[in-house]
Each structure stands twice: as structure tokens, then as C-alpha cells.
Residue, then its C-alpha position, 0 to 999 in steps of 0.5 A: m500500500e505504501a509503495a502505491r501511495l509513493a508512486y501516486f505522490a510521484g505522479l502528482i509531483d511529476g505532473e503538477g509539481c515544481l522542484t526549484i531553488k529560489r534565489l533571493t537578493t538582499m542588500k548588505h553593506g551596500r552589496k548585493n547578496f544572494t541566498y538560495h532556498p530549495e523548494l518543492r511546490v504542487r499547485m492544483c484546483d482540487p486540494r484533496p491530493l495536496v492534503e494527503l501529501q501534507r498528511f504523509f510528509g508534512g509541509n504547508l498548504r495554502q489557498d490562493p484567491p481566484g485570479s483574473e487572466n484575460g478577463t476570465r475568472h479562474r477557480r481557487i488554486f491550492t498550493y502545497y509547498c515545503n523546503n529544505r529537509i522536508a523537500e529533500e525527504i520527499v524527493r529522496t523517497i519518491l525518486p524511484y517512481l519519478i519519470c518527468k522530473r527525475d533529472e531535476a530531482i537528481a540535481f535537487l538532491e545533489y544540491f543538498q549533498l554538495a551545497l548544503n550538507p558540507f556547510s551546515h551551521n546551527a547558529v542563527g542571526s548575526a552569530r551565523a558565519p557567512v557561507p564560504e564562496k566555494y559553497m555559494l558558487i556551487r549553489q549558483e551552479y545548481y540554481l542555473k542547472l535546475r533552470a536549464l533542466k526546466r527549459r530543455l526541449f524534447d526534440g524527436i519524441e512523439p507522443a504515442s497515439s492510441e492506434w500505435a499503442l493498440h498494436h504493440e505488446n503492452p497488456l494495458y492496451s491489448n484489444d481484449l482488455l480494451h473490449e472488456r473495459m468497454g463491455s463489448s466482445 
């Protein structure tokens, strides 16, 4: 049962989710400084899958008001979001089930391993030491890598038509199963 639930969550994130590293700009001592924040988001009109995701892993859920785009009213959007360790745990757990976002998930996990975990600090506020330049460069690299993965094109891949699927050795698309599901013989 748990494997099925994890596969469902992976499909949800594959189709509706976003793995990102947000880059925020701050001004300190007259200089621009960047901070990087890994985040997992899933946005949908139906909150039920998001509630299940939150119950299973933790994280946050918010309701965004209906928007207006080109004069058309839209339904409310619900957003599940989490960052840092919860996001890392979710991605690590569902990685075997991901298809579309698998490359993004691998880069996301590498970010934790190479850019966050080696420079882990528990101090807060002004007691926190600045992040060494080496780790800032790695964070920038993974920020750009995830952006590039989201913009890639898949040339030469054509979606399989149902006609194609019916003529291949896939039991999900066999003529017998199709007729059985449709109630004909």
C-alpha cells in the first residue's frame, strides 16, 4: 500500500509539481547578496491530493484567491509547498517512481549533498558565519542547472497515439482488455 501511495505522490509531483531553488537578493553593506532556498511546490484546483501529501510528509498548504487572466475568472488554486529537509525527504523517497522530473530531482538532491550538507551551521542571526564562496558558487551552479533542466526541449519524441499503442505488446492496451473495459466482445 505504501509503495502505491509513493508512486501516486510521484505522479502528482511529476505532473503538477515544481522542484526549484529560489534565489533571493538582499542588500548588505551596500552589496548585493544572494541566498538560495530549495523548494518543492504542487499547485492544483482540487486540494484533496495536496492534503494527503501534507498528511504523509508534512509541509504547508495554502489557498490562493481566484485570479483574473484575460478577463476570465479562474477557480481557487491550492498550493502545497515545503523546503529544505522536508523537500529533500520527499524527493529522496519518491525518486524511484519519478519519470518527468527525475533529472531535476537528481540535481535537487545533489544540491543538498554538495551545497548544503558540507556547510551546515546551527547558529542563527548575526552569530551565523557567512557561507564560504566555494559553497555559494556551487549553489549558483545548481540554481542555473535546475533552470536549464526546466527549459530543455524534447526534440524527436512523439507522443504515442492510441492506434500505435493498440498494436504493440503492452497488456494495458491489448484489444481484449480494451473490449472488456468497454463491455463489448
